C-alpha positions as a printed Julia matrix, in Angstrom:
87×3 Matrix{Float64}:
  12.85    3.14  -17.01
  12.47    2.47  -21.14
   9.4     1.16  -22.92
  10.65   -2.05  -22.74
   9.77   -2.14  -18.98
   6.09   -1.16  -19.71
   5.47   -3.82  -21.7
   5.35   -6.29  -19.7
   2.61   -4.58  -17.52
  -1.11   -5.32  -17.46
  -3.85   -3.76  -19.28
  -7.26   -3.75  -19.13
 -10.04   -1.82  -21.03
 -13.09   -1.62  -18.44
 -15.74    0.78  -17.86
 -15.54    3.35  -15.1
 -18.87    2.93  -12.72
 -17.61    5.64   -9.15
 -15.76    7.88   -9.5
 -16.56    9.35   -6.25
 -12.98    9.04   -4.15
 -10.05   11.43   -4.85
  -7.06   10.21   -7.48
  -9.41    6.86   -8.55
 -11.36    5.86  -10.16
 -13.73    2.31   -9.96
 -13.19    0.91  -13.28
 -15.5    -3.15  -14.33
 -14.02   -4.73  -16.56
 -15.53   -7.61  -17.82
 -13.61  -11.74  -17.43
 -14.46  -13.93  -20.75
 -14.14  -17.78  -20.13
 -15.83  -21.6   -21.11
 -16.67  -23.02  -18.99
 -14.58  -25.95  -17.28
 -17.77  -28.39  -18.23
 -20.07  -27.79  -20.41
 -17.54  -24.89  -22.28
 -20.15  -21.98  -22.48
 -19.01  -18.49  -22.43
 -19.56  -16.66  -19.42
 -18.95  -13.86  -19.03
 -17.65  -12.34  -15.33
 -17.59   -8.52  -14.4
 -14.56   -7.74  -11.3
 -13.93   -4.02   -9.9
 -11.15   -2.93   -9.77
  -8.95    0.55   -8.0
  -7.46    2.98  -10.09
  -5.3     5.39   -9.71
  -6.95    9.2   -12.11
  -3.96   11.54  -10.89
  -5.9    14.49  -13.42
  -9.82   13.45  -12.4
 -10.46   12.96  -16.2
 -12.71   10.37  -16.33
 -16.03   10.19  -15.28
 -18.64    7.51  -14.93
 -19.66    5.63  -18.06
 -16.17    6.59  -19.66
 -14.72    3.33  -21.12
 -10.79    3.83  -20.88
  -7.56    1.54  -20.14
  -5.48    1.27  -17.42
  -2.42    0.01  -16.54
  -0.43   -2.24  -13.62
   1.32   -1.04  -11.73
   3.33   -1.46   -8.14
   0.99   -0.08   -5.21
  -0.34    2.75   -4.27
  -2.92    2.49   -1.24
  -4.33   -1.17   -0.04
  -6.48   -1.62   -2.99
  -4.76    0.52   -5.83
  -3.17   -1.58   -7.93
  -3.08   -0.19  -11.17
  -3.47    3.27  -12.9
  -5.34    5.26  -15.43
  -3.98    5.37  -19.24
  -5.95    6.95  -21.51
 -10.06    7.71  -21.93
 -10.59    5.72  -24.92
 -14.16    6.69  -24.83
 -16.14    9.86  -23.51
 -19.78    8.95  -21.61
 -22.12   11.03  -23.36
């Protein structure tokens, strides 16, 4: 698969909030958008389940995840890299 195909996939950055399952981490991503009527910036948190093949990421790590084909019922993302380790 060429590198050009990979660029069209969504990439998000978030914090790992759970690593209890095998090969899976739960990543919280924070969305910011203006309120449709009042214009105030609203923050919203989404939890996404991501595939972590190497068991590298732990709770508190900041990771980059990429959209992929469905891996299981809830997993549609995979961990690309760990940006920052938790202390």
